Structures are given as C-alpha cells and as structure tokens.
C-alpha positions in Angstrom: 151.4 121.4 169.3 153.8 124.4 169.0 157.4 123.4 169.4 157.0 119.9 167.9 159.2 119.2 164.9 157.7 117.5 162.0 159.7 114.4 160.9 161.9 114.8 157.9 160.0 113.5 154.9 160.4 114.0 151.1 158.7 116.9 149.5 155.1 116.3 148.9 154.3 115.4 145.3 152.1 117.7 143.2 148.7 116.2 142.4 145.6 117.3 140.6 142.3 117.9 142.4 140.9 114.7 140.8 143.8 112.6 142.0 143.7 114.0 145.5 140.0 113.1 145.7 140.7 109.6 144.4 143.5 109.0 146.9 141.2 110.2 149.7 138.5 107.9 148.5 141.0 105.0 148.3 141.9 105.5 151.9 138.3 105.5 153.0 137.6 102.3 151.0 140.4 100.6 152.9 139.5 101.9 156.3 137.0 99.2 157.3 138.2 96.1 155.6 141.0 94.7 153.3 140.1 94.9 149.6 141.4 93.1 146.6 143.1 95.1 143.8 140.4 94.4 141.2 137.6 95.6 143.5 139.5 98.8 144.3 140.6 99.6 140.8 137.0 99.0 139.5 135.5 101.1 142.3 138.0 104.0 141.5 137.7 103.7 137.7 141.4 102.9 137.3 143.4 100.5 135.1 146.1 98.3 136.7 148.8 100.9 135.9 146.9 103.8 137.4 146.1 101.7 140.6 149.8 101.0 141.1 150.8 104.6 140.5 148.3 105.7 143.2 149.5 103.0 145.6 153.1 104.1 145.0 152.2 107.7 145.7 150.5 106.8 148.9 153.6 104.9 150.0 155.9 107.7 149.0 153.9 110.0 151.4 154.5 107.6 154.3 151.1 105.8 154.1 151.5 102.1 154.6 149.2 100.0 152.4 150.6 96.4 152.4 149.2 93.4 150.5 148.0 90.6 152.9 146.5 87.4 151.5 145.5 89.0 148.2 144.0 92.2 149.7 145.3 95.6 150.4 145.1 96.9 154.0 145.5 100.4 155.4 147.9 100.3 158.4 147.1 103.0 160.9 144.1 105.3 161.1 142.4 107.0 158.1 142.8 110.3 159.9 146.6 109.9 160.1 146.8 108.8 156.5 144.6 111.6 155.2 146.9 114.1 157.0 149.8 112.8 154.9 148.0 113.1 151.5 149.3 115.7 149.1 147.1 118.7 148.5 146.4 120.1 145.0 147.6 123.6 144.1 145.0 126.0 145.5 146.1 128.7 142.9 146.6 131.4 145.5 147.7 134.8 144.6 150.9 136.0 146.4 148.8 138.3 148.5 146.6 135.5 149.6 149.6 133.4 150.5 151.0 136.3 152.6 147.7 136.4 154.5 147.7 132.7 155.1 151.3 132.7 156.3 150.5 134.7 159.4 150.7 132.3 162.2 152.9 129.9 164.2 152.0 126.5 163.0 154.0 124.2 160.8 151.7 125.0 157.9 152.3 128.7 158.4 156.1 128.2 158.5 155.9 126.2 155.2 154.2 129.1 153.5 156.6 131.7 155.0 159.5 129.6 153.7 158.1 129.5 150.2 157.4 133.3 150.3 161.0 133.9 151.5 162.3 131.9 148.5 160.2 133.9 146.1 161.3 137.3 147.6 164.9 136.2 147.8 164.9 135.3 144.1 163.4 138.7 143.3 166.1 140.4 145.5 168.9 138.4 143.8 167.6 139.3 140.4 167.5 143.0 141.4 171.1 142.8 142.6 172.3 141.3 139.4 170.6 144.1 137.5 172.6 146.6 139.6 169.7 147.5 141.9 167.9 149.1 139.0 164.2 148.6 138.5 162.9 147.8 135.1 161.8 150.8 133.1 158.0 151.3 133.0 156.2 153.4 130.4 154.5 156.5 131.7 151.2 157.4 130.2 
C-alpha cells in the first residue's frame, strides 16, 4: 500500500481505553442487524446522552451509522469502521515512539511527524535561550 495517500480527515479525537472498547463493541453489535437505541444503550450501559455522544464520535471519525425505521445501522464493513476508530494514548516513552517510527507506512509517518514537532519545539526553545543549555548541578 506504499504510495497511497490517506484521505484528508479531521484529527482523531482522544479517547479513554474504556470508551475505545465501548465504541468497538458498538460497531460489532451493529454488524449483523439494525438495533434500536434503547437496546444498544442498555447493552453498552449508557444513558441517552452518552449514547448520542458515542454516536457523534463515530460519525466524526467518518463511520456512517444512520437511523432507519427506528434502528441504527452500520453502513460499510465492521473492518473498515474499526480501522477508523480512535486509539487511546498508549503512554509511550519518547524512546519507544522513536523505535516505532522506523518504517514506511502511514502510521510510521504519523509518528515521525509528531516526533519532528517535539524536537522542533525543543530546538526553538534552545534558540530562544541563545543556544545555551540549562545549567545542571554537578555532584
């Protein structure tokens, strides 16, 4: 798949591990058959507001879940929809991110771009400080 450009889409929203798991479950609940809101929210342990927040997040990620005759339907495949879900912060160290950024895929490029922003910020701060490094205490 090298050389293919990913379509422009908004930045992926941040989610917790619990919410990512719930969104994943919601997609799988919708894969086989249309489901009414009350059935889905009860199955996921959500109130109405929480259900609509999750539904809006799915839609903001480009996942189509329209309402047809009182039931929600997942348009497209579960595999395609899951690929669009936001991923929770894996709490990587900078060193781990550098290791994972080695490669040529879109995911690798995303990590490289984030790393470049981090190091550019550090370089800019050093330049503003006149190129001096902060003093460290010697023991």
